[in-house]
N, C-alpha and C positions, 0 to 999 in steps of 0.2 A: 835425381829422378826417383819418384816413389816406386815402391815394390808391390807385387801382388799380395804379399803378406800384410802390408800396411792397409791395402784396400779391403782385404777380407776382415781385418780387425775393425776398420771404420764402419763397414756395412753391418757387422754384428752389433756394434754399439748403436748405430742409427736405428736398427730394428728394435733393440731392447730398451734404448735410452737409459741404460743402467750398466755401469762398468763391471760390477760384480757378476751380474747374470751373463753378460756378454763374455767375460773371461772364462766363466765356468763352461759355457757352450763351446768355446774355442779350445777347451782343455789346457788352459794356462792360468797363471795367477794374475792379479790385477796390475801389479807394477809393470811387467813387460808390456801388457796391453796399453797402459797409459803412455809408455815410452813410444810405442808404435804410432799412436794417435798424434803425439807431440811431434814426432819426426815427420809425419805426413803433413801436419799443419805448417811445419817449417819449409817443406818442399813446395807446398802450394802457395805459401806466403799469405795465408789468411786463417783466421780462427774458424774452425769447423763446428765446435761445440760451445754452446753458451753455458758456462759454469757459474753464472752469477746468482743462481737460485738453487734451491734444494733439488728441484726437478731438472734433470739434464735435458737440454733442447738443442736442436740443430740450428745453426745460424743460417742465414740466407745462402752463404757460400757453401755450407755443409749440405743444405738441401739440393743445391745444384750439383755438387760433386757426387752425392749419393746415386743419382740417376746414371751419371757417367761411369761410376765405379761398378755398378751392377752390370752395365753393358760390357765393360772391359773384362770383368770376371767371367761373364757368359762366353765371350769370344775366346778367352784363354782356355776355358774348359772345352769348347768346341774344337779349337786348334789341337789341343792335346788328344782328344778323342779321334780326330781325323788322322793325326800322326800315328797313333797306336794301330788304327785300322790298316794303314799303309804298311807298317812294320809287320803286321800279322799276315799281310797278303790279302786282306779282305777288300781292299780298295787300291787306288793308284791307277796306273796306266799299263796297258798291255798291247803290244803291236804284234798282230798275227798276219803272216804272209800265207798266201794260198795259190794253188794253180786254178786255172779256169774250170777244169773238169770237176775239181773237188767242191766247187760252189753249187753244183747241181743237186747233190744229195747230202753229203756229209756236213758241209759247212753250215747250212741253216740249222741243223740239229745241234751242232757244237755251239753256235751263237746263242741258241735258246737255253742251253745248259748253263752257259756262263752268265747270261742275264738273270736267270732264275736263282742261281746259287751265289752269284757275286754282283748284286744289283748296284753297288757303288763303284764298280770297275769302269774305267774309261777305256773302251776297246777301239783300237785303230786297225783297219784292215787294209792290206796291200796285195793286189793281184800281181803275181810275178811268175815267170817260168821257173822250173826247177833249178837250172843253173843260176838264175838271178837270185833265187831264194838262198842258195848256198853261199853266194858271195855276200848277201846282206846279213846272213846269220854270222858268218865269220867276222864281219865288220861291226857286229853288235848293233846293227840298224833295226833289227827285228828281234822279238823274244821267242816266238814260236813259228814253225813253218809246217805247212801241209804240203807235202811233195811226194814225188814218185821215187821208188828205189832204183838202183842200190845207192846207199849213202854210207861211205866209209871215210870219215874225216876225223882226224885227231881232235879231241875236245868237244865233239858233237855226239849227243846221245839220241837214240830214236826208239820208237815203238810203232808197231802196226796198229792202225785204228780202223781200217776199213778194207774190205775186199769184195769185189763184185765181178760177175761173169761178163764175158764179152758177147756181143750180139752183132748181127749184120744189118747195116743200114742200106736200103736199096731204093731206087726210085719207085714210087707207087705204081707206075705203069709198066714196070719191068716184069718179065716172066718169072723171075725169082720171087717176086712179091706175092705170087699166088700159092707159094708153098708154105706150110706151117714151119718147116725147118729146112735150112740150106746147109748142105755139107761143104766142108772146106774145098773138096775136090771140084765142086761145081763153079768155083771162082776162076778156074783157068780160062783164059781168053777174055776176062772182064777187065775193064779199066779200074785200077785200085787207087782210091784216094786215101792217103794216110799221113801220119805225122813225120816231120823231117828228122834226120839223124842228129842234127846239132841242137835245134830248139826243143825237140821232143824226143830225146833219146830213148826214154823208157818205153813209150808206146811204139816207137819205131822198131825197137828190138823185139818187142812182144808180138807185134803183128807180122813182121817179116820172118820171125822165127817160126810162127805158126804155118805160114804158107810155104816156107821152105821145107819143113818136116812133112807137110802134106803133099809136096811135089807140085804145088800150084805154080803155073807160069802165067802171070797176068798179061793182058795186052799192053799195059803200060802202068806206070806209077806216078801219081801226082802228089807232091808233098805240100801240105798245108799245116800251118802251126796251130790254129785255134779250132776247137771242136765245132763250134757253131758255124764256122766257115766251111768246114768239111761237110757238115750236114746240108748247108746251103747249096754246095756244088752237087751233092747227091740228089737233092731235090730238083736241080736243074737238068738232071739226067746225064751228068758227065761221068758217072762211075758209081762204084759201090765202096763201102767203108766198113772196116771192123772197128767197133767203138765200144766203150763201156756202157753197161745197161742204163746207167744214170741219165743218159742223154734223152731218155723217153720223156723227161720233164721239160725239155725245150724243143721237142720235135717240130720242125716246120712243116707246112703244107707240102705235100708231094713226096714225103719220105715215109717209108714203112720199115719197121724193125722186124727181123726174123731171128729165131733161135739159130745158133751156129753149131751144126753137128761136127764132131771131131775136135772141139775146143772145150769140152766139158771140164777137163781138169786144169784149165788155165784161167786165171783171174787177174784182174787189175788191182794192185795193192796201193793203198795210200798210207804214207808214213807221217808221223809227227816227229819233228826234230827240234832240239833245243840245246843251248850250251851246257856242257857238263858242269861248269862252275856258274851257278845261278847268282845273278846280282839283283834281280828283281823279285821281291817277295811275292808279288801277284802271280808271277810265272810259276812259282813253286805250288801255290794254292791251286791254280788252274790245272797243273799236271796231276795233282792228287785227285781232282774231280774227274778228269778225263779218264784216268786209269781205272776208275770204279765202274765205268760204263762200257758196254759192248755195243758196237754200231754195225757189225758185219751182218 
């Protein structure tokens, strides 16, 4: 089978139609250039150069091969360039897992950053709960995770990328909706819609910890996994909910957000997690970009 070196030599000769000039351009002497051309002719099984006259000419077989040789060399150069980009982390694939709540505010900004700074990156997104993300990360099914703390897993590194305050979602016809700010103590006797302890442990602990410290005794607690479902139930008048402020981006009809007095020092944090031993160069490049920006 012919080699890329033989094709490069042949294309140079086809362009110059002069062995001496072609050899000089290729930074070699004429004898090895001649041997490369002869070896290529042997591989092809046809004469590529007409040497019967003083002026070197391409044979019909040579003219045909020249077109294919240029295409092969271009494709080889492109393949090399693509492989180098992947090795540098400028291209390739990246799988990013995220929680539903992170998609309201932080995730769109992160995607914009990656698209602008890594345009050749093939980005795959997976919406998973925090426990599901941790299992996927340990199994190397994803490269990066946007999830809620705490995360203390051997071999997994994290950094905080976002923090937002908590607000109160109330039915728009509720008495509390008429106040610019609602104190935590005012939630006693209200039906509370919040996240479950298993599927949403972070927000469950955050919300229940707040009302416990404030001495709030709700009329009842309804556990719902997804934020948009929580808001839908609030809109239906079934209760109130303490939620991250980012939900204002998807607020349904019938729901009003109010500032939450007594929760000023408490915020919902979002963490980025990744394997300590990176195998994907694109992941390393993405981490460098993310670390340079502040999103809080």
